[in-house]
C-alpha positions as a Markdown table, in Angstrom:
| # | Residue | x | y | z |
|---|---|---|---|---|
| 1 | Met | -25.0 | 16.6 | -21.0 |
| 2 | Asp | -21.7 | 17.7 | -22.3 |
| 3 | Ile | -19.0 | 19.5 | -20.3 |
| 4 | Thr | -19.3 | 22.9 | -22.2 |
| 5 | Thr | -23.1 | 23.0 | -21.2 |
| 6 | Ala | -22.4 | 21.7 | -17.8 |
| 7 | Phe | -19.7 | 24.5 | -17.3 |
| 8 | Ile | -22.2 | 27.1 | -18.3 |
| 9 | Gln | -24.8 | 26.0 | -16.0 |
| 10 | Thr | -22.4 | 25.6 | -13.3 |
| 11 | Phe | -20.3 | 28.7 | -13.7 |
| 12 | His | -22.6 | 31.1 | -15.7 |
| 13 | Ser | -20.0 | 31.7 | -18.4 |
| 14 | Asp | -18.0 | 30.0 | -21.1 |
| 15 | Pro | -15.0 | 27.9 | -20.5 |
| 16 | Ser | -11.8 | 29.0 | -22.0 |
| 17 | Val | -10.1 | 25.8 | -22.2 |
| 18 | Ile | -11.0 | 22.4 | -23.4 |
| 19 | Ala | -8.9 | 19.5 | -22.6 |
| 20 | Arg | -8.8 | 15.6 | -22.9 |
| 21 | Ala | -6.6 | 12.8 | -21.6 |
| 22 | Pro | -6.9 | 9.4 | -22.4 |
| 23 | Gly | -6.8 | 6.2 | -20.3 |
| 24 | Arg | -4.5 | 3.5 | -21.4 |
| 25 | Val | -4.2 | -0.3 | -21.7 |
| 26 | Asn | -1.0 | -2.4 | -21.2 |
| 27 | Leu | -0.5 | -4.9 | -24.1 |
| 28 | Leu | 2.4 | -6.5 | -22.8 |
| 29 | Gly | 5.0 | -6.0 | -20.1 |
| 30 | Glu | 3.3 | -6.8 | -16.9 |
| 31 | His | 5.2 | -6.3 | -13.2 |
| 32 | Val | 8.3 | -5.5 | -15.2 |
| 33 | Asp | 8.2 | -1.9 | -14.3 |
| 34 | Tyr | 9.5 | -2.3 | -11.0 |
| 35 | Asn | 12.3 | -4.5 | -12.1 |
| 36 | Asp | 13.6 | -1.9 | -14.8 |
| 37 | Gly | 11.9 | -3.5 | -17.5 |
| 38 | Leu | 10.0 | -2.6 | -20.8 |
| 39 | Val | 6.4 | -2.1 | -21.0 |
| 40 | Leu | 4.0 | -1.8 | -24.1 |
| 41 | Pro | 1.0 | 0.3 | -23.5 |
| 42 | Ala | -1.5 | 2.1 | -25.7 |
| 43 | Ala | -3.5 | 5.1 | -25.3 |
| 44 | Ile | -7.1 | 4.4 | -25.9 |
| 45 | Asp | -10.2 | 6.2 | -27.3 |
| 46 | Arg | -11.7 | 6.5 | -23.7 |
| 47 | Gln | -11.0 | 9.7 | -21.9 |
| 48 | Val | -11.4 | 12.5 | -19.4 |
| 49 | Asn | -13.0 | 15.6 | -20.9 |
| 50 | Ile | -12.4 | 18.9 | -18.9 |
| 51 | Ala | -13.9 | 22.3 | -19.5 |
| 52 | Ala | -12.3 | 25.3 | -17.4 |
| 53 | Ser | -11.4 | 28.9 | -17.3 |
| 54 | Glu | -9.5 | 31.1 | -14.5 |
| 55 | Ser | -11.4 | 32.1 | -11.6 |
| 56 | Gly | -9.6 | 35.4 | -11.2 |
| 57 | Asp | -8.7 | 34.5 | -7.4 |
| 58 | Gln | -6.7 | 31.6 | -5.8 |
| 59 | Ile | -9.7 | 29.3 | -5.4 |
| 60 | Ile | -9.9 | 26.1 | -7.6 |
| 61 | Thr | -13.6 | 24.9 | -7.8 |
| 62 | Ile | -14.1 | 21.5 | -9.4 |
| 63 | His | -17.4 | 20.0 | -10.7 |
| 64 | Ala | -16.9 | 16.1 | -11.1 |
| 65 | Leu | -20.2 | 15.8 | -13.5 |
| 66 | Asp | -20.4 | 11.9 | -13.5 |
| 67 | Leu | -20.4 | 12.0 | -9.7 |
| 68 | Gly | -22.7 | 15.2 | -9.4 |
| 69 | Lys | -20.0 | 16.5 | -6.8 |
| 70 | Ile | -18.4 | 19.9 | -6.5 |
| 71 | Ile | -15.1 | 20.7 | -4.3 |
| 72 | Ser | -13.3 | 23.9 | -3.8 |
| 73 | Phe | -10.0 | 24.3 | -2.3 |
| 74 | Arg | -7.3 | 27.2 | -2.1 |
| 75 | Thr | -4.1 | 26.9 | -3.7 |
| 76 | Ser | -2.3 | 28.2 | -0.6 |
| 77 | Asp | -3.9 | 25.0 | 1.2 |
| 78 | Leu | -2.6 | 22.4 | -1.1 |
| 79 | Glu | 0.0 | 21.2 | 1.5 |
| 80 | Lys | -2.8 | 20.9 | 4.0 |
| 81 | Arg | -4.9 | 18.7 | 1.8 |
| 82 | Val | -8.3 | 20.6 | 2.9 |
| 83 | Asp | -11.2 | 22.3 | 1.0 |
| 84 | Leu | -12.5 | 25.9 | 1.9 |
| 85 | Glu | -14.4 | 24.5 | 4.8 |
| 86 | Asn | -11.3 | 23.2 | 6.1 |
| 87 | Lys | -12.5 | 19.4 | 5.3 |
| 88 | Thr | -10.0 | 16.9 | 4.5 |
| 89 | Leu | -9.8 | 16.0 | 0.7 |
| 90 | Ile | -10.7 | 12.5 | -0.2 |
| 91 | Gly | -11.0 | 10.1 | -3.0 |
| 92 | Trp | -11.3 | 11.9 | -6.4 |
| 93 | Glu | -10.5 | 15.2 | -5.0 |
| 94 | Leu | -7.0 | 14.5 | -4.1 |
| 95 | Tyr | -6.1 | 13.7 | -7.8 |
| 96 | Pro | -6.5 | 17.4 | -9.4 |
| 97 | Ala | -5.2 | 18.9 | -6.0 |
| 98 | Gly | -2.3 | 16.6 | -6.0 |
| 99 | Val | -1.5 | 17.8 | -9.6 |
| 100 | Ala | -1.7 | 21.4 | -8.5 |
| 101 | Trp | 0.7 | 20.5 | -5.6 |
| 102 | Ser | 3.2 | 18.6 | -7.9 |
| 103 | Leu | 3.4 | 21.6 | -10.3 |
| 104 | Ala | 3.8 | 23.8 | -7.6 |
| 105 | Arg | 6.8 | 21.7 | -6.3 |
| 106 | Glu | 8.3 | 22.1 | -9.6 |
| 107 | Gly | 8.1 | 25.8 | -9.8 |
| 108 | Phe | 4.7 | 26.1 | -11.8 |
| 109 | Leu | 2.3 | 27.8 | -9.6 |
| 110 | Thr | -1.3 | 27.1 | -10.6 |
| 111 | Thr | -3.8 | 30.0 | -10.6 |
| 112 | Gly | -7.4 | 29.7 | -9.5 |
| 113 | Cys | -9.6 | 28.1 | -11.9 |
| 114 | Asn | -13.1 | 26.8 | -12.3 |
| 115 | Ala | -13.5 | 23.2 | -13.9 |
| 116 | Val | -16.2 | 20.6 | -15.0 |
| 117 | Phe | -14.8 | 17.3 | -15.8 |
| 118 | Ser | -16.3 | 13.9 | -17.1 |
| 119 | Ser | -15.1 | 10.7 | -18.3 |
| 120 | Asn | -16.2 | 7.4 | -20.0 |
| 121 | Ile | -13.2 | 5.3 | -18.7 |
| 122 | Pro | -14.6 | 2.6 | -16.4 |
| 123 | Ile | -13.6 | 3.3 | -13.0 |
| 124 | Gly | -11.5 | 0.4 | -11.0 |
| 125 | Ser | -11.2 | -1.6 | -14.3 |
| 126 | Gly | -7.4 | -1.2 | -14.6 |
| 127 | Leu | -7.6 | 1.5 | -17.6 |
| 128 | Ser | -6.1 | 4.1 | -15.5 |
| 129 | Ser | -8.9 | 6.5 | -15.1 |
| 130 | Ser | -7.2 | 8.1 | -12.2 |
| 131 | Ala | -4.0 | 8.8 | -14.3 |
| 132 | Ala | -6.1 | 10.5 | -17.1 |
| 133 | Val | -7.8 | 12.8 | -14.3 |
| 134 | Glu | -4.2 | 13.8 | -13.3 |
| 135 | Val | -3.1 | 14.4 | -16.8 |
| 136 | Gly | -6.1 | 16.1 | -18.0 |
| 137 | Phe | -5.7 | 18.8 | -15.4 |
| 138 | Ala | -2.1 | 18.9 | -16.0 |
| 139 | Val | -2.7 | 19.9 | -19.6 |
| 140 | Thr | -5.5 | 22.5 | -18.6 |
| 141 | Trp | -3.1 | 24.4 | -16.2 |
| 142 | Gln | -0.4 | 24.2 | -18.8 |
| 143 | Leu | -2.3 | 25.9 | -21.4 |
| 144 | Met | -4.1 | 28.2 | -19.1 |
| 145 | Asn | -0.8 | 29.5 | -17.7 |
| 146 | Asp | 1.1 | 29.1 | -21.0 |
| 147 | Trp | 3.9 | 26.8 | -19.6 |
| 148 | Glu | 6.1 | 24.7 | -22.0 |
| 149 | Ile | 6.4 | 21.2 | -20.4 |
| 150 | Pro | 7.5 | 18.3 | -22.4 |
| 151 | Pro | 5.1 | 15.4 | -22.3 |
| 152 | Leu | 7.4 | 13.0 | -20.5 |
| 153 | Arg | 8.2 | 15.6 | -17.8 |
| 154 | Leu | 4.5 | 16.3 | -17.1 |
| 155 | Ala | 3.8 | 12.7 | -16.8 |
| 156 | Gln | 6.6 | 12.5 | -14.0 |
| 157 | Ile | 4.8 | 15.4 | -12.3 |
| 158 | Cys | 1.5 | 13.7 | -12.3 |
| 159 | Gln | 2.9 | 10.5 | -11.1 |
| 160 | Arg | 4.6 | 12.3 | -8.1 |
| 161 | Ala | 1.1 | 13.7 | -7.2 |
| 162 | Glu | -0.2 | 10.1 | -7.2 |
| 163 | Asn | 2.8 | 8.7 | -5.4 |
| 164 | Glu | 3.2 | 11.4 | -2.7 |
| 165 | Tyr | 0.0 | 13.2 | -2.7 |
| 166 | Val | -2.6 | 10.6 | -3.1 |
| 167 | Gly | -0.6 | 8.0 | -1.5 |
| 168 | Val | -0.6 | 5.3 | -4.4 |
| 169 | Ser | 2.5 | 3.6 | -5.4 |
| 170 | Cys | 2.2 | 3.6 | -9.1 |
| 171 | Gly | 4.9 | 3.4 | -11.9 |
| 172 | Leu | 5.4 | 5.8 | -14.5 |
| 173 | Met | 3.4 | 3.8 | -17.3 |
| 174 | Asp | 0.1 | 5.1 | -16.8 |
| 175 | Gln | 0.9 | 8.8 | -16.9 |
| 176 | Phe | 3.3 | 8.2 | -19.7 |
| 177 | Ala | 0.7 | 6.7 | -22.0 |
| 178 | Ser | -1.7 | 9.3 | -21.4 |
| 179 | Thr | 0.6 | 12.0 | -22.1 |
| 180 | Cys | 2.5 | 10.5 | -25.0 |
| 181 | Gly | 0.1 | 8.2 | -26.6 |
| 182 | Val | 0.0 | 8.0 | -30.6 |
| 183 | Val | -2.9 | 7.2 | -32.7 |
| 184 | Asp | -2.8 | 3.6 | -34.1 |
| 185 | His | 0.5 | 2.8 | -32.2 |
| 186 | Ala | 1.7 | 1.0 | -29.1 |
| 187 | Leu | 4.4 | 2.6 | -27.1 |
| 188 | Cys | 7.5 | 0.8 | -25.9 |
| 189 | Phe | 8.6 | 2.7 | -22.8 |
| 190 | Asp | 11.9 | 1.6 | -21.2 |
| 191 | Val | 11.2 | 2.2 | -17.8 |
| 192 | Arg | 15.1 | 2.2 | -16.6 |
| 193 | Asp | 16.4 | 4.5 | -19.5 |
| 194 | Met | 13.2 | 6.7 | -19.8 |
| 195 | Val | 13.2 | 6.5 | -23.5 |
| 196 | Trp | 10.3 | 5.2 | -25.7 |
| 197 | Glu | 9.8 | 4.5 | -29.3 |
| 198 | Lys | 6.2 | 4.0 | -30.9 |
| 199 | Ala | 5.4 | 1.0 | -33.2 |
| 200 | Pro | 2.2 | 0.7 | -35.4 |
| 201 | Leu | -0.5 | -1.8 | -34.3 |
| 202 | Pro | -1.8 | -4.2 | -37.2 |
| 203 | Pro | -3.9 | -2.3 | -39.6 |
| 204 | Gly | -7.6 | -3.6 | -39.5 |
| 205 | Thr | -7.4 | -4.6 | -35.8 |
| 206 | Ser | -9.3 | -3.3 | -32.6 |
| 207 | Leu | -8.1 | -3.4 | -28.8 |
| 208 | Val | -11.0 | -5.1 | -27.2 |
| 209 | Ile | -11.1 | -5.0 | -23.5 |
| 210 | Ala | -13.1 | -7.3 | -21.5 |
| 211 | Asp | -13.9 | -6.4 | -17.9 |
| 212 | Ser | -14.3 | -9.6 | -15.7 |
| 213 | Gly | -16.6 | -7.9 | -13.2 |
| 214 | Val | -14.2 | -9.0 | -10.5 |
| 215 | Arg | -12.8 | -5.9 | -8.8 |
| 216 | Arg | -9.0 | -5.9 | -8.2 |
| 217 | Ser | -8.0 | -7.3 | -4.7 |
| 218 | Leu | -4.3 | -7.1 | -4.9 |
| 219 | Lys | -3.5 | -6.4 | -1.6 |
| 220 | Asn | -0.2 | -4.6 | -0.6 |
| 221 | Ser | 1.0 | -7.8 | 0.9 |
| 222 | Ala | 0.7 | -9.8 | -2.3 |
| 223 | Tyr | 2.2 | -7.1 | -4.3 |
| 224 | Asn | 5.0 | -6.8 | -1.9 |
| 225 | Ala | 5.5 | -10.4 | -1.7 |
| 226 | Arg | 6.4 | -10.4 | -5.3 |
| 227 | Arg | 8.6 | -7.5 | -5.3 |
| 228 | Ala | 10.6 | -9.0 | -2.5 |
| 229 | Ser | 10.8 | -12.2 | -4.5 |
| 230 | Cys | 12.2 | -10.5 | -7.5 |
| 231 | Glu | 14.8 | -8.7 | -5.3 |
| 232 | Gln | 15.6 | -12.0 | -3.6 |
| 233 | Ala | 16.3 | -13.5 | -7.1 |
| 234 | Val | 18.6 | -10.7 | -8.0 |
| 235 | Glu | 20.6 | -11.3 | -4.9 |
| 236 | Glu | 20.7 | -15.1 | -5.4 |
| 237 | Leu | 21.8 | -14.7 | -9.0 |
| 238 | Arg | 24.6 | -12.2 | -8.1 |
| 239 | Arg | 26.7 | -15.3 | -7.1 |
| 240 | Tyr | 26.9 | -16.1 | -10.9 |
| 241 | Leu | 26.3 | -12.6 | -12.3 |
| 242 | Pro | 27.9 | -10.2 | -9.8 |
| 243 | Asn | 27.2 | -7.1 | -11.9 |
| 244 | Ile | 23.5 | -7.2 | -12.4 |
| 245 | Asn | 21.3 | -4.4 | -10.5 |
| 246 | Ser | 18.0 | -5.9 | -11.3 |
| 247 | Leu | 16.3 | -8.8 | -13.2 |
| 248 | Arg | 16.4 | -6.5 | -16.5 |
| 249 | Asp | 20.1 | -7.2 | -16.6 |
| 250 | Val | 19.7 | -11.1 | -16.8 |
| 251 | Leu | 19.5 | -12.5 | -20.3 |
| 252 | Pro | 17.1 | -15.4 | -20.8 |
| 253 | Thr | 20.1 | -17.9 | -21.6 |
| 254 | Glu | 21.7 | -16.9 | -18.5 |
| 255 | Phe | 18.5 | -17.5 | -16.4 |
| 256 | Ala | 18.3 | -20.8 | -17.9 |
| 257 | Ala | 21.7 | -21.9 | -16.7 |
| 258 | Phe | 21.5 | -20.2 | -13.2 |
| 259 | Ser | 17.7 | -20.5 | -12.2 |
| 260 | Pro | 18.2 | -24.1 | -10.9 |
| 261 | Tyr | 20.1 | -22.7 | -7.9 |
| 262 | Leu | 17.5 | -20.2 | -6.9 |
| 263 | Ser | 14.9 | -20.6 | -4.3 |
| 264 | Pro | 11.5 | -21.8 | -5.4 |
| 265 | Glu | 9.5 | -18.9 | -5.4 |
| 266 | Pro | 12.1 | -16.2 | -6.5 |
| 267 | Arg | 12.7 | -18.6 | -9.3 |
| 268 | Leu | 9.3 | -18.7 | -10.6 |
| 269 | Arg | 8.7 | -14.8 | -10.2 |
| 270 | Ala | 12.2 | -14.1 | -11.8 |
| 271 | Glu | 11.3 | -16.5 | -14.8 |
| 272 | His | 8.2 | -14.5 | -15.6 |
| 273 | Ile | 10.2 | -11.1 | -15.5 |
| 274 | Val | 13.1 | -12.1 | -17.5 |
| 275 | Lys | 10.9 | -13.8 | -20.2 |
| 276 | Glu | 8.3 | -11.1 | -20.1 |
| 277 | Ile | 10.8 | -8.4 | -20.9 |
| 278 | Ala | 12.1 | -10.6 | -23.7 |
| 279 | Arg | 8.4 | -11.1 | -24.9 |
| 280 | Val | 8.4 | -7.2 | -25.4 |
| 281 | Gln | 11.4 | -7.0 | -27.3 |
| 282 | Ser | 9.9 | -9.8 | -29.6 |
| 283 | Ala | 6.7 | -8.1 | -29.7 |
| 284 | Met | 8.3 | -4.8 | -31.2 |
| 285 | Gln | 9.7 | -6.9 | -33.9 |
| 286 | Ala | 6.3 | -8.4 | -34.7 |
| 287 | Leu | 4.8 | -4.8 | -34.9 |
| 288 | Arg | 7.6 | -3.5 | -37.2 |
| 289 | Ser | 7.1 | -6.3 | -39.5 |
| 290 | Asn | 3.1 | -6.3 | -39.1 |
| 291 | Asn | 3.0 | -9.9 | -37.8 |
| 292 | Pro | -0.2 | -9.9 | -35.8 |
| 293 | Thr | -0.1 | -13.7 | -35.5 |
| 294 | Ser | 3.3 | -13.5 | -33.7 |
| 295 | Phe | 2.3 | -10.6 | -31.8 |
| 296 | Gly | -1.0 | -12.5 | -30.4 |
| 297 | Ala | 1.0 | -15.6 | -29.6 |
| 298 | Leu | 3.2 | -13.6 | -27.4 |
| 299 | Met | 0.0 | -12.2 | -25.5 |
| 300 | Tyr | -1.0 | -15.7 | -24.8 |
| 301 | Ser | 2.2 | -16.6 | -23.6 |
| 302 | Gly | 2.3 | -13.7 | -21.3 |
| 303 | His | -0.9 | -14.7 | -19.8 |
| 304 | Ala | 0.3 | -18.2 | -19.1 |
| 305 | Ser | 3.4 | -16.7 | -17.3 |
| 306 | Leu | 1.0 | -14.4 | -15.3 |
| 307 | Arg | -0.9 | -17.3 | -14.3 |
| 308 | Asp | 1.6 | -20.0 | -13.8 |
| 309 | Leu | 4.7 | -18.2 | -12.8 |
| 310 | Tyr | 3.8 | -14.7 | -11.4 |
| 311 | Glu | 0.3 | -16.1 | -10.1 |
| 312 | Val | -1.7 | -13.1 | -10.2 |
| 313 | Ser | -4.7 | -14.3 | -12.5 |
| 314 | Ile | -8.0 | -15.6 | -11.3 |
| 315 | Pro | -10.3 | -18.2 | -12.8 |
| 316 | Glu | -12.6 | -15.6 | -14.2 |
| 317 | Leu | -9.7 | -14.0 | -16.4 |
| 318 | Asp | -8.4 | -17.2 | -17.5 |
| 319 | Val | -12.1 | -18.1 | -18.5 |
| 320 | Leu | -12.0 | -14.9 | -20.7 |
| 321 | Val | -8.7 | -15.7 | -22.2 |
| 322 | Asp | -9.7 | -19.4 | -22.8 |
| 323 | Ile | -12.9 | -18.7 | -24.6 |
| 324 | Thr | -11.1 | -16.5 | -27.3 |
| 325 | Arg | -9.1 | -19.6 | -28.6 |
| 326 | His | -11.7 | -20.5 | -30.8 |
| 327 | Leu | -13.4 | -17.4 | -31.8 |
| 328 | Pro | -12.7 | -16.4 | -35.3 |
| 329 | Gly | -10.7 | -13.0 | -36.1 |
| 330 | Val | -8.5 | -13.3 | -32.5 |
| 331 | Tyr | -4.9 | -12.8 | -32.7 |
| 332 | Gly | -4.3 | -13.0 | -28.9 |
| 333 | Ala | -5.6 | -12.4 | -25.5 |
| 334 | Arg | -4.2 | -11.7 | -21.9 |
| 335 | Leu | -4.9 | -10.1 | -18.5 |
| 336 | Thr | -3.9 | -6.7 | -18.3 |
| 337 | Gly | -2.8 | -4.8 | -15.4 |
| 338 | Ala | -1.7 | -5.9 | -11.8 |
| 339 | Gly | -4.2 | -9.0 | -12.0 |
| 340 | Phe | -6.4 | -10.4 | -9.2 |
| 341 | Gly | -9.2 | -9.0 | -11.0 |
| 342 | Gly | -9.8 | -6.5 | -13.6 |
| 343 | Cys | -9.7 | -6.9 | -17.5 |
| 344 | Thr | -8.2 | -8.8 | -20.6 |
| 345 | Ile | -6.9 | -7.1 | -23.4 |
| 346 | Asn | -7.8 | -8.8 | -26.9 |
| 347 | Leu | -6.3 | -8.1 | -30.5 |
| 348 | Val | -9.1 | -8.7 | -32.8 |
| 349 | Glu | -9.9 | -8.0 | -36.4 |
| 350 | Val | -12.1 | -5.1 | -36.9 |
| 351 | Lys | -14.4 | -7.1 | -39.1 |
| 352 | His | -14.9 | -9.6 | -36.3 |
| 353 | Thr | -15.4 | -7.5 | -33.5 |
| 354 | Gly | -19.2 | -7.5 | -33.2 |
| 355 | Gln | -19.2 | -11.4 | -33.4 |
| 356 | Phe | -16.4 | -11.4 | -30.9 |
| 357 | Val | -18.1 | -9.3 | -28.3 |
| 358 | Asp | -21.2 | -11.3 | -28.5 |
| 359 | Ser | -19.8 | -14.7 | -28.2 |
| 360 | Leu | -17.3 | -13.6 | -25.6 |
| 361 | Gln | -20.3 | -12.0 | -23.3 |
| 362 | Glu | -22.4 | -15.3 | -23.8 |
| 363 | Glu | -19.7 | -17.9 | -23.2 |
| 364 | Tyr | -18.6 | -16.1 | -20.2 |
| 365 | Arg | -22.0 | -15.7 | -18.8 |
| 366 | Gln | -22.6 | -19.5 | -19.1 |
| 367 | Lys | -19.4 | -20.5 | -17.9 |
| 368 | Thr | -19.4 | -18.1 | -14.7 |
| 369 | Gly | -22.9 | -16.7 | -14.4 |
| 370 | Gln | -21.5 | -13.3 | -14.3 |
| 371 | Gln | -21.7 | -10.3 | -17.2 |
| 372 | Ala | -18.6 | -9.2 | -18.6 |
| 373 | Gln | -18.6 | -5.4 | -19.8 |
| 374 | Val | -16.7 | -5.5 | -23.3 |
| 375 | Tyr | -15.1 | -2.1 | -24.7 |
| 376 | Val | -14.0 | -2.0 | -28.3 |
| 377 | Cys | -11.1 | 0.7 | -28.3 |
| 378 | His | -8.5 | 2.0 | -30.8 |
| 379 | Ala | -5.1 | 3.6 | -29.9 |
| 380 | Ser | -5.4 | 7.2 | -29.4 |
| 381 | Gln | -3.4 | 10.4 | -29.4 |
| 382 | Gly | -2.1 | 11.7 | -26.1 |
| 383 | Ala | -3.5 | 14.4 | -23.7 |
| 384 | Ser | -4.2 | 17.7 | -25.4 |
| 385 | Ala | -5.8 | 21.1 | -24.4 |
| 386 | Ser | -7.2 | 23.9 | -26.7 |
| 387 | Val | -8.7 | 27.4 | -26.4 |
| 388 | Phe | -12.5 | 27.1 | -26.4 |
| 389 | His | -14.3 | 28.7 | -29.4 |
| 390 | Pro | -17.9 | 29.3 | -28.8 |
C-alpha cells in the first residue's frame, strides 16, 4: 500500500504534504568524524516517504505503516516524552517527537499534524534509516509551516534530536547526507569547518551495498576505547607538534616521523585516522579526474586499515570484501559504518551489477553459511517536500 492510500484510510482525508528523505552510505572517511576529519558519504535511492496534513489542534498522530503502529502525542508534552495516555515514548516514536522538540528549541513551533510514513531503507544495516525519519519529518514540518531553514542547519536540528532526545551520540554525517544529497555525486563534508563540496561519481557505476547479516555489536566500551586512544595519541604527539588540536592537524609525513614514540594502541588507531583523512582527499582527486580505478584502490586500502589498525571489522565483512577482488566490473569494496557487523559498500560497473550480486551472494553463502542481502543503489537527491495534488 502506498502512503497516500494509507493516509486516506487512516485519517479519511487527503494529505496536504508529501515528503521524502534518503538514507546514506559512507564511501570513505570512517571513524574520522570525532577526529575533526573529512567524510565522503552519498545519499542513496532508498528513502523514507511521508504523507501528512495539519490536524487543526496540538496533537501529532503518526502511523508507522511498516510497523503497523500508531502513536499520538501533544506538542505541549514533548519535553515529557509521553504520548496521549501518558506512556513514555520509546523506540521509533522518539525520532519524530525529537525533531519536533529540537525545532521548538530553535524557535520553530510545530503545529499538530496527522502523518503516515514508510521506508525501504533496511533497519539496522547502517544506512541511516533513523536519520532519514528525522529529516523526513523536519522537511514535512518546514513546508507545512512555511519556514526557510538551510539544509545544513536542518541537519543540525535533526542531529540534536538524536543526540539529546533519543540519546544516541551520532555525528552530523547521516543527517547532512540526507538533507544535502546530490544526484550521481558523493559529498565531501569537512566535519571541523562545516563546509562541503560535491564530486561526481564515475559514470556507469552503481553503489552496491552488501549486508553481512551480522547486526552491529559496537558496544559503547569499544567505541569509547577507540575515541580515548585517539585522544591519547593527540596528547602524546603534542610533545613534537605542540599546536595540534586533533589528529586532523597531523600530516602523514609528521605521523611517520613521530609515531614510533607513541604508545602501541594509540599508534595503531591514530595511523588509521591520519591516513584515512588523506585517503578522502586523494579520493576527491580521483573523482574529479574520473578515475574509478584509483578510487577503488583507496576503498580497499581503507578496509585494510579498518581491519588491521582500527580493528573494527569482523570475518564476515572481510569475506565480503575479499570475494569482490576476483569479480568482474568491481573497482573497490570496504566495510561501511562503524564496523563490528553491518554492510560493505562496493563500486561496481552497472553492466556487471547483476552478475556481481549473484556471485557475491553465492560465494558468501558457501564461505559463511549465511545469506547476504544485496542492494543496488545510486546517489540520490537530498530530502524534499511538496504540496500534494490529488
